[in-house]
C-alpha positions as CSV (number, residue, x, y, z in Angstrom):
1,M,-0.1,0.0,-0.3
2,G,2.4,2.3,0.4
3,F,4.1,2.4,-2.7
4,F,1.3,3.7,-3.8
5,K,0.0,6.0,-1.2
6,N,3.6,7.7,-2.4
7,L,3.1,7.1,-6.5
8,F,0.2,9.6,-5.9
9,Q,0.4,11.0,-3.0
10,N,2.5,14.2,-4.3
11,D,0.7,17.1,-3.3
12,K,0.2,17.8,0.3
13,K,-2.5,16.6,2.7
14,E,-5.3,16.6,0.8
15,D,-8.3,19.1,1.8
16,R,-10.3,17.9,4.9
17,Q,-12.4,20.8,5.0
18,T,-16.2,19.2,5.5
19,I,-19.6,21.0,3.9
20,E,-22.2,21.3,6.9
21,S,-24.5,19.2,7.4
22,A,-27.7,18.6,5.6
23,E,-29.5,17.7,8.8
24,E,-33.7,18.7,8.6
25,P,-34.3,21.7,10.5
26,Q,-37.6,22.2,12.9
27,V,-39.7,24.8,11.1
28,P,-43.1,25.2,12.8
29,A,-46.1,25.2,10.6
30,S,-48.0,28.3,10.6
31,K,-51.8,28.3,11.3
32,K,-52.1,31.0,8.0
33,L,-52.5,29.1,5.2
34,S,-51.5,32.1,2.6
35,A,-48.1,32.1,4.9
36,N,-47.3,27.8,4.7
37,I,-48.1,28.5,0.7
38,D,-45.8,31.4,0.6
39,Y,-42.6,29.3,2.0
40,I,-43.0,26.5,0.4
41,L,-43.1,28.8,-3.3
42,N,-40.4,31.0,-1.9
43,S,-38.2,27.9,-1.2
44,F,-38.7,25.8,-4.1
45,K,-37.9,29.4,-6.2
46,R,-41.5,29.2,-7.3
47,T,-40.3,26.2,-10.0
48,Q,-43.5,26.2,-12.1
49,D,-43.8,22.0,-11.5
50,L,-45.1,22.5,-8.2
51,K,-48.5,23.2,-8.2
52,V,-51.1,24.8,-6.3
53,R,-54.9,23.3,-6.0
54,V,-57.1,25.7,-3.8
55,L,-59.9,23.9,-2.1
56,N,-62.6,24.2,0.3
57,K,-63.1,27.8,-1.2
58,G,-59.9,29.4,-0.7
59,E,-59.8,27.4,3.2
60,A,-57.4,25.0,1.9
61,A,-55.2,23.7,-0.5
62,L,-53.1,20.9,-2.0
63,L,-49.8,20.7,-3.1
64,F,-47.5,18.7,-4.9
65,I,-44.5,18.2,-7.5
66,E,-46.2,17.6,-10.9
67,T,-43.2,15.9,-12.8
68,L,-42.8,13.6,-9.2
69,A,-46.8,13.3,-8.2
70,E,-49.1,10.9,-10.3
71,Q,-52.3,12.4,-11.5
72,E,-54.3,9.1,-11.5
73,K,-52.7,8.5,-7.9
74,I,-54.1,11.9,-6.3
75,Q,-57.6,11.2,-8.1
76,E,-58.0,7.6,-6.7
77,I,-56.0,7.9,-3.0
78,I,-57.3,11.3,-2.7
79,F,-60.1,12.9,-3.7
80,S,-61.7,9.5,-5.4
81,P,-62.8,8.3,-1.2
82,I,-64.4,11.5,-0.3
83,E,-66.5,11.6,-3.5
84,N,-67.6,8.2,-3.0
85,G,-68.3,9.3,1.1
86,H,-65.9,6.9,2.6
87,V,-64.4,9.8,4.4
88,D,-65.6,12.9,5.2
89,S,-62.4,15.4,4.4
90,I,-58.8,14.8,3.0
91,K,-57.8,15.2,6.8
92,S,-59.3,11.6,7.4
93,I,-58.2,9.6,4.6
94,P,-56.1,6.9,6.3
95,N,-52.5,5.7,5.6
96,S,-51.6,9.9,5.6
97,K,-48.4,11.1,7.6
98,I,-49.3,13.8,9.6
99,T,-46.5,16.4,10.8
100,T,-46.4,19.9,11.8
101,N,-43.1,21.0,10.7
102,I,-43.1,22.4,7.2
103,E,-39.0,21.3,6.2
104,E,-40.6,17.8,6.6
105,A,-43.2,18.2,4.3
106,M,-41.2,19.6,1.5
107,D,-38.9,16.6,2.1
108,S,-41.9,14.9,0.3
109,L,-43.1,16.7,-1.8
110,L,-39.2,16.2,-3.3
111,M,-39.9,12.3,-2.6
112,G,-43.3,12.9,-4.7
113,H,-46.0,13.2,-2.4
114,A,-48.8,15.2,-2.4
115,I,-49.4,17.6,0.9
116,Y,-52.6,18.7,2.4
117,I,-53.1,22.3,4.0
118,E,-55.9,24.0,6.0
119,N,-55.8,27.5,7.7
120,G,-56.4,27.2,10.7
121,S,-54.4,24.6,11.6
122,D,-50.7,23.1,11.5
123,E,-50.6,20.7,10.8
124,I,-49.7,19.2,7.0
125,S,-51.3,15.8,5.6
126,Q,-48.8,13.9,3.4
127,F,-49.8,11.3,1.0
128,N,-48.1,9.3,-1.2
129,V,-48.8,9.5,-4.7
130,T,-45.3,9.0,-6.5
131,S,-45.0,8.4,-10.2
132,A,-43.0,5.4,-10.5
133,F,-41.5,4.7,-14.2
134,N,-39.8,0.9,-13.6
135,R,-37.9,-1.0,-16.6
136,T,-38.3,-5.2,-16.2
137,A,-36.1,-7.0,-14.2
138,R,-34.0,-8.0,-16.4
139,E,-30.9,-10.5,-15.9
140,P,-27.8,-7.9,-16.3
141,E,-26.1,-7.6,-19.7
142,N,-22.4,-7.4,-17.6
143,E,-23.2,-10.9,-15.3
144,K,-25.3,-13.1,-17.5
145,V,-25.3,-17.6,-16.5
146,V,-25.8,-20.0,-18.0
147,R,-28.4,-21.6,-15.4
148,G,-29.9,-19.9,-12.0
149,A,-32.2,-16.4,-11.8
150,H,-32.2,-14.6,-15.0
151,D,-33.5,-11.5,-13.2
152,G,-31.3,-8.3,-12.1
153,F,-31.7,-5.0,-10.3
154,I,-32.5,-1.6,-11.9
155,E,-33.1,1.5,-10.6
156,N,-35.9,1.3,-7.6
157,I,-34.1,0.7,-4.4
158,M,-37.5,-0.3,-2.9
159,I,-38.0,-3.2,-5.8
160,N,-34.0,-4.3,-4.9
161,I,-35.2,-4.4,-2.2
162,N,-38.1,-6.3,-2.8
163,L,-36.3,-9.0,-4.8
164,V,-33.6,-9.6,-1.7
165,R,-36.5,-10.1,0.6
166,K,-38.3,-12.6,-1.7
167,R,-35.5,-14.8,-1.7
168,I,-34.5,-14.3,2.4
169,E,-38.3,-14.4,4.2
170,H,-36.8,-13.8,7.5
171,K,-37.2,-11.6,10.0
172,D,-33.5,-11.3,10.4
173,L,-33.2,-9.2,7.2
174,V,-32.3,-5.8,8.5
175,V,-32.6,-2.5,6.0
176,K,-31.3,0.7,7.7
177,F,-31.2,4.2,5.1
178,Y,-29.7,6.5,5.1
179,K,-30.1,10.1,3.2
180,V,-26.3,11.3,1.6
181,G,-25.9,14.0,-0.1
182,K,-27.1,18.1,0.7
183,K,-28.7,18.6,-2.8
184,T,-29.3,15.2,-3.9
185,N,-31.0,13.9,-0.7
186,T,-30.0,10.4,-2.4
187,N,-31.5,7.2,-0.5
188,I,-28.6,4.7,1.2
189,A,-29.5,1.6,1.9
190,V,-27.5,-1.1,3.8
191,I,-28.9,-4.4,4.0
192,Y,-27.1,-7.6,6.1
193,M,-28.5,-10.6,8.7
194,D,-28.5,-9.8,12.1
195,G,-27.2,-12.5,14.2
196,I,-24.6,-13.4,11.0
197,A,-22.9,-9.9,10.2
198,D,-20.5,-8.4,12.3
199,P,-21.8,-5.5,14.3
200,E,-17.8,-4.3,14.0
201,I,-18.4,-4.2,11.0
202,I,-21.5,-3.3,9.8
203,Q,-20.5,0.4,12.7
204,K,-17.7,0.8,10.7
205,I,-19.5,1.0,7.2
206,E,-22.6,3.0,9.1
207,D,-20.2,5.5,10.3
208,R,-18.3,6.4,7.0
209,I,-21.5,6.9,5.7
210,R,-22.7,9.4,8.3
211,G,-19.3,11.0,7.7
212,V,-19.7,12.0,4.6
213,K,-20.7,15.4,3.6
214,V,-21.0,16.1,0.3
215,D,-23.3,18.2,-2.1
216,K,-24.4,14.4,-4.1
217,I,-24.4,11.3,-4.8
218,Q,-25.7,9.8,-7.9
219,S,-24.1,5.7,-7.5
220,P,-22.8,3.0,-6.0
221,G,-19.8,4.3,-7.3
222,Y,-19.5,8.1,-5.5
223,M,-20.0,6.1,-2.5
224,E,-17.5,3.9,-2.2
225,E,-14.9,6.1,-2.9
226,F,-15.5,7.5,0.2
227,I,-15.8,4.9,2.6
228,E,-13.5,2.4,1.1
229,D,-10.1,1.6,3.0
230,S,-7.5,2.7,0.3
231,P,-8.9,4.8,-2.1
232,R,-5.7,4.9,-4.1
233,S,-5.4,1.6,-5.0
234,P,-6.0,-0.3,-7.9
235,F,-8.2,-2.9,-7.6
236,P,-11.9,-2.8,-6.1
237,Q,-11.9,-3.1,-2.5
238,M,-15.9,-3.5,-2.8
239,L,-17.7,-6.2,-4.8
240,N,-20.6,-5.0,-7.4
241,T,-22.8,-6.2,-8.9
242,E,-26.7,-5.8,-10.5
243,R,-27.4,-9.8,-9.8
244,P,-29.9,-10.7,-6.4
245,D,-28.8,-14.0,-5.9
246,K,-25.1,-12.5,-5.7
247,V,-26.3,-10.0,-3.2
248,V,-27.9,-12.9,-1.2
249,A,-25.7,-15.4,-1.1
250,N,-22.8,-13.2,0.3
251,L,-25.7,-11.5,2.9
252,M,-26.1,-15.3,4.1
253,E,-22.2,-15.6,4.5
254,G,-22.0,-12.6,6.7
255,R,-21.7,-9.8,4.5
256,I,-23.0,-6.6,4.1
257,A,-24.9,-5.1,0.8
258,L,-25.2,-0.8,0.0
259,M,-28.0,-0.1,-2.4
260,S,-28.6,3.6,-3.9
261,E,-32.0,5.0,-5.6
262,G,-31.2,5.4,-9.3
263,S,-27.9,2.5,-9.4
264,P,-29.2,-0.8,-10.4
265,T,-25.5,-2.3,-8.6
266,A,-25.7,-3.2,-5.2
267,L,-21.8,-3.2,-3.2
268,I,-20.8,-5.6,-1.3
269,A,-18.1,-5.8,2.0
270,P,-15.9,-7.1,3.2
271,S,-14.8,-8.4,0.2
272,T,-12.4,-10.5,-1.3
273,F,-9.6,-10.8,-4.0
274,F,-10.9,-14.4,-4.7
275,M,-14.3,-13.2,-4.7
276,F,-14.8,-11.0,-7.6
277,Y,-14.2,-15.0,-9.7
278,Q,-16.6,-16.5,-8.2
279,S,-19.5,-16.9,-10.1
280,P,-23.7,-18.3,-9.3
281,D,-22.6,-20.7,-12.3
282,D,-20.2,-22.2,-9.8
283,Y,-22.6,-23.4,-7.3
284,N,-25.2,-24.0,-10.2
285,M,-23.6,-27.1,-12.3
286,R,-22.1,-29.7,-10.6
287,W,-19.3,-29.1,-8.3
288,Y,-16.5,-30.6,-10.2
289,N,-18.0,-28.2,-13.6
290,G,-17.5,-25.5,-11.4
291,T,-13.6,-26.3,-10.2
292,F,-12.7,-26.1,-13.4
293,V,-14.6,-23.1,-14.7
294,R,-12.7,-21.2,-11.5
295,L,-9.7,-22.8,-12.7
296,I,-9.6,-21.5,-15.7
297,R,-10.4,-18.2,-14.7
298,F,-7.9,-18.4,-12.6
299,S,-5.4,-18.6,-14.6
300,S,-6.3,-15.8,-17.2
301,F,-5.6,-13.9,-14.5
302,L,-2.0,-15.0,-14.7
303,I,-2.5,-14.6,-19.1
304,A,-3.7,-10.9,-18.8
305,V,-1.3,-9.6,-16.5
306,G,1.7,-11.6,-17.0
307,L,2.1,-12.8,-20.5
308,P,2.7,-9.6,-22.7
309,A,5.4,-9.1,-20.0
310,V,6.8,-12.2,-20.1
311,Y,6.9,-12.3,-24.2
312,I,8.2,-9.0,-24.1
313,A,11.5,-9.8,-21.9
314,I,11.9,-13.6,-23.6
315,V,12.8,-11.6,-27.1
316,S,14.4,-8.5,-25.9
317,F,16.7,-9.9,-23.1
318,H,16.6,-13.8,-22.6
319,F,15.9,-15.8,-26.2
320,E,18.0,-18.5,-24.8
321,V,14.5,-19.8,-23.4
322,I,13.2,-20.6,-26.0
323,P,12.8,-24.1,-27.1
324,D,15.0,-24.8,-29.9
325,D,12.0,-25.7,-32.4
326,L,10.5,-22.1,-31.9
327,V,14.0,-20.4,-32.3
328,T,13.5,-20.2,-36.0
329,P,9.7,-19.4,-36.1
330,V,10.1,-16.2,-33.8
331,K,13.2,-15.1,-35.0
332,A,11.2,-14.7,-38.7
333,S,7.9,-13.1,-37.2
334,I,10.0,-10.4,-35.6
335,N,13.3,-10.0,-37.9
336,E,11.3,-7.8,-40.5
337,I,9.5,-5.4,-37.8
338,A,10.9,-1.8,-37.5
339,F,10.1,-1.2,-33.7
340,P,11.0,-3.0,-31.0
341,P,9.3,-5.2,-28.9
342,L,8.4,-3.4,-26.9
343,I,7.1,-0.5,-28.4
344,E,5.1,-3.2,-30.7
345,A,3.4,-4.3,-27.3
346,L,2.1,-0.5,-26.6
347,V,0.5,0.1,-30.0
348,M,-1.2,-3.6,-30.1
349,V,-3.1,-3.2,-26.4
350,V,-4.1,0.5,-26.7
351,I,-5.4,-0.9,-30.0
352,I,-7.4,-3.5,-28.2
353,E,-8.1,-0.7,-25.9
354,L,-9.7,1.7,-28.3
355,I,-11.9,-1.2,-30.3
356,R,-13.0,-2.5,-26.6
357,E,-14.2,1.4,-25.9
358,A,-15.7,2.0,-29.1
359,G,-17.1,-0.9,-29.3
360,I,-18.9,-0.4,-25.7
361,R,-20.2,3.3,-26.7
362,L,-21.8,2.4,-30.0
363,P,-25.3,1.3,-30.4
364,S,-24.8,-3.1,-30.1
365,P,-25.1,-4.5,-34.2
366,V,-22.3,-1.1,-34.8
367,G,-20.5,-2.4,-32.0
368,Q,-20.7,-6.0,-32.8
369,T,-19.2,-4.5,-36.2
370,I,-16.5,-2.6,-34.9
371,G,-15.1,-5.2,-32.9
372,I,-15.0,-8.2,-35.8
373,V,-13.5,-5.5,-38.5
374,G,-11.3,-3.7,-36.5
375,G,-9.7,-6.7,-34.9
376,L,-9.2,-7.9,-38.7
377,V,-8.7,-5.9,-40.8
378,I,-6.1,-4.0,-38.3
379,G,-4.5,-6.8,-36.6
380,D,-4.2,-7.8,-41.0
381,A,-3.1,-4.5,-42.1
382,V,-0.1,-4.0,-39.7
383,V,1.5,-7.4,-40.0
384,R,1.1,-6.6,-43.7
385,A,2.3,-3.5,-43.3
386,G,5.3,-5.0,-40.8
387,L,4.9,-2.6,-38.1
388,V,3.7,-5.6,-35.8
389,S,4.8,-9.6,-35.6
390,N,2.3,-12.0,-35.8
391,V,3.8,-13.5,-32.3
392,M,2.6,-9.7,-30.9
393,I,-0.9,-10.3,-32.6
394,I,-1.1,-13.7,-30.8
395,V,0.1,-12.5,-27.7
396,V,-2.1,-9.2,-27.0
397,A,-5.6,-11.3,-28.4
398,L,-4.9,-13.7,-25.7
399,T,-4.2,-11.3,-22.7
400,A,-6.9,-9.4,-23.9
401,I,-9.6,-12.6,-24.2
402,S,-8.4,-13.9,-20.6
403,S,-8.9,-10.2,-19.2
404,F,-12.9,-11.1,-20.5
405,V,-12.8,-14.0,-18.4
406,V,-13.2,-12.3,-15.1
407,P,-16.8,-12.4,-13.7
408,S,-16.1,-8.9,-12.4
409,N,-16.0,-6.0,-15.0
410,E,-14.4,-3.5,-12.7
411,L,-11.3,-6.3,-11.8
412,S,-11.1,-6.5,-15.9
413,T,-10.0,-3.3,-15.8
414,T,-7.9,-3.4,-13.3
415,L,-5.9,-6.6,-14.9
416,R,-5.3,-4.5,-18.2
417,M,-4.5,-1.3,-16.8
418,L,-1.6,-3.1,-14.6
419,T,-0.3,-4.9,-17.9
420,F,0.7,-1.3,-19.0
421,P,3.5,-0.9,-15.9
422,L,4.8,-4.3,-16.0
423,I,5.4,-4.4,-20.3
424,L,7.5,-1.0,-19.4
425,L,9.6,-3.1,-16.6
426,S,10.3,-5.6,-18.6
427,G,10.6,-4.2,-21.3
428,T,13.6,-2.3,-19.3
429,L,14.9,-4.9,-17.0
430,G,13.9,-8.2,-18.4
431,F,12.9,-10.4,-15.9
432,V,13.9,-8.7,-13.5
433,G,12.0,-5.6,-13.7
434,L,9.0,-8.7,-14.4
435,V,9.6,-10.1,-10.8
436,L,10.4,-6.4,-9.7
437,G,7.0,-5.2,-10.7
438,L,4.9,-9.0,-9.7
439,M,6.5,-8.4,-6.0
440,F,5.5,-4.9,-5.5
441,I,1.2,-6.0,-6.7
442,S,1.8,-9.2,-4.4
443,I,3.3,-6.6,-1.9
444,H,-0.2,-4.3,-2.0
445,L,-2.5,-7.0,-2.4
446,A,-1.2,-8.6,0.9
447,K,-1.5,-5.5,2.6
448,L,-4.7,-4.2,1.5
449,E,-7.8,-4.3,4.0
450,S,-11.0,-3.9,3.4
451,F,-12.9,-2.8,6.4
452,G,-10.5,-4.5,8.2
453,V,-10.3,-8.0,6.5
454,P,-7.1,-9.3,4.4
455,Y,-7.8,-8.6,0.9
456,L,-5.9,-12.3,0.1
457,S,-7.8,-13.7,2.9
458,P,-8.1,-17.2,2.7
459,I,-4.5,-17.2,1.9
460,A,-3.0,-14.5,3.4
461,P,-3.8,-15.8,6.4
462,L,-4.0,-18.7,5.6
463,S,-7.0,-20.9,6.4
464,F,-7.1,-24.7,5.5
465,R,-11.0,-24.3,5.8
466,D,-11.4,-21.6,3.5
467,L,-9.3,-23.1,1.0
468,K,-13.5,-25.3,0.0
469,D,-14.5,-22.4,-1.7
470,T,-11.6,-20.4,-3.1
471,F,-9.5,-21.9,-6.1
472,V,-11.4,-24.8,-6.3
473,R,-15.1,-25.5,-5.2
474,V,-16.2,-28.2,-3.6
475,P,-19.8,-29.5,-3.0
476,V,-22.0,-27.3,-1.4
477,F,-23.0,-30.5,1.4
478,L,-18.7,-30.4,2.4
479,M,-19.6,-26.2,3.2
480,K,-20.3,-26.5,6.2
481,K,-19.2,-23.0,8.0
482,R,-19.4,-19.5,6.6
483,P,-16.1,-18.0,5.6
484,K,-13.8,-16.4,8.4
485,D,-12.8,-13.4,5.9
486,A,-16.7,-12.5,6.7
487,H,-16.4,-12.3,10.3
488,P,-19.4,-14.2,10.7
489,M,-21.2,-14.4,14.2
490,T,-22.5,-17.2,13.1
491,D,-20.1,-20.0,11.9
492,I,-22.5,-23.0,11.1
493,A,-23.9,-22.9,7.4
494,V,-25.3,-26.8,7.2
495,E,-26.6,-28.2,10.3
496,K,-27.2,-31.8,8.7
497,A,-26.4,-33.4,4.9
498,R,-27.4,-36.3,2.9
499,E,-28.1,-37.9,6.6
500,W,-30.9,-40.1,4.3
501,K,-27.4,-42.0,3.5
502,K,-26.5,-42.2,6.4
503,N,-30.1,-43.5,7.9
504,G,-30.4,-46.2,4.3
505,K,-27.2,-47.3,5.9
506,S,-28.2,-47.7,9.0
507,K,-31.7,-49.6,7.8
508,Q,-29.8,-52.0,5.9
């Protein structure tokens, strides 16, 4: 951690000045209707989407923001009960909330509620008439699985929590809400299983959220940078996912999930390096198939980080390690190239990143075309022009494919980013530079923590029990205890498994 801290921290200590707390002030409502309406209109700078409907010959008023409220709900919840004779007045409508704090009433307007004010009374009635524009809870495009659930989070935090609660129908599931952002008032939810999650980690997360004093929080990515242990590290310390089943699995291990209004992404903490290589598919297939696929992913990590650097070190400094049968083809491939292998690799890696970014930003049909045409045309053209060797094309292509195997898009980006410094070190110092680079990365990972949990758990510190679900995935009935790195309060996850087999043998 010290290396990366010194690398990025060139200026003086960061400014510690914080924005004043946006706590809700207590402003009592007036008994004069016109005074209350003027106060609200002036507070909202007389915005034109704030509507005031005068009722009872000017003795009452209904206020709502038409861009947030739904007209049909106003008619159904407020006026229809009166017209049908179910209630005598608006104030007697059930499920309404009463307050005497006008600031609280204005906050409810911003949530899409309607408020009712009467002349001669300081009580303000609030009605939930929020307009809902929600997309379907479809499977996330960047976290597809072959088997398992095919629904995903959306931008509505209440629907997202509903997807979690439908999978955990238990009273121990706790949801706590926080308002973060002085101007945006973003709704943040902290979700955990009481009795399983560590109270110290829960308290640590809640304290960090309360300590965030900013104007805006637009997504969990904003919150992540404010509360993670080492924001200067290139490695993500909180697992982000759009899959409800993934969130539920981690909650049952004793971890904590964070959700934000307006974002389909949930953050999971504490997280370890090996969690980023786990996928729901691992547990939805046979255990040996899941183990095989997971080993493929871990091998892709070594290829994505080290293959270009190893190739450059070999052809630039250590040609003698190439087998005799390959010396001639490799030499013939690079003999006519005008640039050294270091420049070759940097150019090709940059081209791959450009093609990738272009494919993401363009519409899907065009993006796929760019990827195919760009890869074929540019790859063939640079080889024919003698700018890049055939072997370098193979190396860079394997590196790009290996980086895409990682289930986490954030860690995949980190691996591609780390390729550049390792290429530079190998191109200047050979294997010595490669070893130095890998050593710095290993030391950094060993020192890194996620909310007090070592990032390389269960390897450092070593826990043989948790290796059952790290490099390999043993059968679920053998995972009788929860992983230690989550600091669960209850270790036992499987009390009895395959008892029918033991009972069957005893009967025989």
